[in-house]
N, C-alpha and C positions, 0 to 999 in steps of 0.2 A: 894742774897737778894740785894735788892736796897734801898739806903739811900737817900731820897730828900732832898739833901743839898751837900755842900762841905766839905770834910774832913779837908782841909786846913784852912776853918774857924773856926774848932773846937781845933786847935792845938796851944798853947802858945810856941813858940819857945824857950824860956829861961826855960821852965818848962818841956820840953821833957824827962828828966829823972825820972819825977815823975808822967807822964801821966798814966791815968787811966779813960778810955772813954767808954761809952755803946751808940751805935747808934740806934736809934729808926726807924726801915725800914717798908716800906710799901709794900713790895712784898717777898715772898718767893717761889721759884720755884725749885723744885729737878728734875735734868736730869740724865738720864743714861749715863755712860761715861767710862773712862779710855781708855788708847791708844788700849791696847788689845782687850777690848770689842767693842770699835769702829770698829777697823779694821775688827774683826771677823763678827760682825753685816754686815758690807758691802760687805764681801765676801759672807756671806749666802745668802743676797738679790741678789747677781748677780749669784746665782745658784752654787756656791762653795760648799765644805764641810768642812769648817774650823775646825781644832781642836783648842780650847781655852784651853791654858795651864795657870794656875795661883794659887795663893793662896787666900783664900777669907774666909769671916767670917760667923757666923750663921745667918746673915742677907741677905744672897745672894739669898735665894729661889725664890723671886719674879724675880728678875734680871736673873734669871738662865731660868725661865719660859720664859722670853720675848726673850732671845737668841735662846733657842731651837726651839720657835715657827717660828724663822726667820732663820733656817737652821744651826745654831752653835752647833756643838758637844762639850758638857760641861763634858764629861765623865772624862777627866783627870784633872779636876780642884779639888785642895785639900781644904778641908774645916776644918776649926779651929773653934770651937764652943765657945771659950772663949774670942775671939776679934770680932771686927767689921771688915768689908771690908774696905780698903784704900778709903778715901774720902777726898775731896776737898771742902772746905766751904769758899765762897768769899763774900764780901759786895762791891758793886760799887756805887760810888756816881754820881752827875750830871755832873761831869766833865771826867767821865769814868776812874777815877782813881779808884785802888782796894786796898782793904785790905784782905787777905786771909791766910789761914791755911791748911796744908796738914796733915793729919792723915794717917799714913801708915798701922796700924793694921795688917792684916795678911799677907799683902804685905812682911813686915820684915821677914817673914818665907819662903820666895820664894827659899830661900838656900836648902830646903828640897824637891824640885823639880830636877829630874834628867832626863837625856835625855834617858835613858835605858828604862824608863817606858812607852814612846810613840815613839821611834824612828822609828819603824816598820809601824807606821801609818801616817807618812807624808813624804812629797818630798822634802820640804823646811822648815826651821826654821826660822821664824822672831822673832828676839830677840829685844824686844822693851823695853821702859822704865818702870824699877821695881826696886827693890832692886838692888844697885849697885854691890855687892859682888856676888849675884845671876846671875847676867846678865854675869860677867866675868867667874863664873864658868860653865854656860851652853854654853858660847862661845868654852871655851877649850874643853868642852865634845863633841861638834860638830866637833871641828878640829881633836880631837884624833879618832872620829868614822867616820871621812870623810863624815860628813853630811852636805850638802849645807846649809848655813844660810845667812839672812841678818841682817846687823848690823844697828839698828834704834835707835841710842843713844839718840835722842830726847833731852828732857828737862835735862836729867841726865848729857848731856856734861857740863853743868856749876857747878855740884856739883864734878864731878869725876877729879882726877888728871890727869896727861899726862900718866902716866904708865898704869893705868886701862883702860883709853880710847884706847891707842896702843893695849892692848890685845883683846879688843872689835873688833877692826877694823880687825886686822891681818887675812889674808884666806878668807875675805867675799865674796861670789858671788855678793852681793849687799850692798853698802853703802848708807844709806837713810839718808838725812839731810835737813834741809833749809838753806839759805844761810848764816844765821847769825851762826848757829850751825856748818856749815862746816868752816868758818873763826875762830870760837872759837876752833874747834878741831885741826886746823892746828897750831894755837897758843899754845895750851896746850901740842900738842905731840911733837913739834918742827918740824914735817915733812913737807915738801914742796908738792905742788900737784904732782910733778912727784913721791916722795918718797911713797905718799899715793896709787898712781896708781900702784906701783910696788907690793903692798900687797893685792890688791882687783881685782874682775873681771870687775866690773861695778859701777861707782859713779852715783847716782841720787840725784840731788840738786833742789829743790823747789826753787822758786823766786818769790813767791807772784803773784801779778798781772802780772809779766813779765813771767810767764810760768814756765819752768822746763828745766834744762840742764842735759844731759846724756852723759859721757864718759867713755872709756873703752879701754882695749888694742887691741880688735878686732873689735869695732865699731866705734872708732874714736870719733868725737864730734858731738852733736847733739841738737839741742835746739827746743821745742815745745811750741807753744802759749796756752793761755788759753780759755776757753770757755767762750765768754761774759756772765756777770752777769746780771740778772734783778734786783738785789739791795743786799746790804749788810745787813743781820740781825744778824750774830753771827759768829764769826771766830773760835769759838771752835770745834776741831775735823776735820778741813779741811785737814791738814796733814795726818791724819788717813784715811779719805776717800780717798785721793790720791793713798795712799798705797794699799787700797781695790781694786780699780779699776785697778791699774797697775797689781797688782798679778793675778787677775782673768783674765788679758789678756795674761799674759805669761803664765799661765797655761793653756790656751786654745790654746798655740802655736803662738800667735801674736808676730809681731816686736816690738822692744822697741818703736818705735816711736807710734805705733798703741796703746800700752800699756800705754804711757803717755798721750796720748789722751783721752782714756778711764778714766785715773785716774782723769784727769783734768774735765771730765765731773761730775764725782761722786762729786769731791770737790767743785765743784761750786753749787752743789745742797745741800751740807751741809752748804756752806756759806750763802745760800739763806733761810736757816731755822734756828729756835732757838733751837739749840742743836745737838750734833753729831750723834744721831740716832731718828731724828724726820723726815728725809726725806723718801719720798716713791718712788717707782720706777714704771715709766711709759715708756714702750719699745718704743712707737711710738714717743712719745714726745722727749725721750732721743735721738733716731736717727736722729730726726729732728734737734736737736741742734748739734749734730755731723756733720750732712751735712752742717749746716750754719758755722760752726766754721773752718772745715778741709776738706770740700768737700765731693761729692759722693762716691769716692773710699774708702776713710777712713771710711765712715759710713758702706760702703758695707762689708768691711773687720772685722769691729767690731762686725756688726750685727750677725756673725756667732758664737760669744761667749757669746750672750746676752740670758738671761732668757726671757720666755714670761711674 
């Protein structure tokens, strides 16, 4: 929602302990989202067959239809009829300041999801932001079963303690964070960069407008720049979009560099649209942007994994 004014003008500093405010908003927009939903949507649009795993409420039917129409397998989702699907409700003022609330809903029951219910159907499990206990549980099940997984701690790095984060990271094929989350992860775990590197295969750290940094014991250090933007509309879901492009490319057998380049293309398309799933795929235009950003060889390589 949008509040046509400034939150700061409505707050009396010496009365904050008694604050009770209602903001008359002039806009309400409902967007499909959630990290898992955004990533699965991107993978589906890019011609993959992602299996979306999570816990939802009775209100999920319309969202399910949307995802399935975009190539997402929703058969592993648990539905709880007595709660709603997790939801973030946010009001933004004219200064781009935000007041929001996150309702966990069915997400709080994600601990009822176990790897053995879908392990034979996937090659890699991406463990994204969800109920922290469920994230730790599923990570442990992946380690015990020898199933490759990507640790994508995302927003939960701020909520979890060092011990929980250490359990999420240990043994990951990929550790995916942005630069702020990476610094906070080191601070909370007490691990140095070298100590993290001993526990994972590949670290992928997105750097906003500065691109992405990739490092690993067998790949050394690699930095990939961004695809130039045509404008900034909404940053929500940009990191999820990068993950979708990156994983679609690695699934297609491309190098880490090419994967990061495709991830950057999908990320910028989300940045240029209002919402994490409002972008559309145009093969010819996408290849043109890849050629302009990374050269004809990169575009030719990535073209092999792109859908019509």
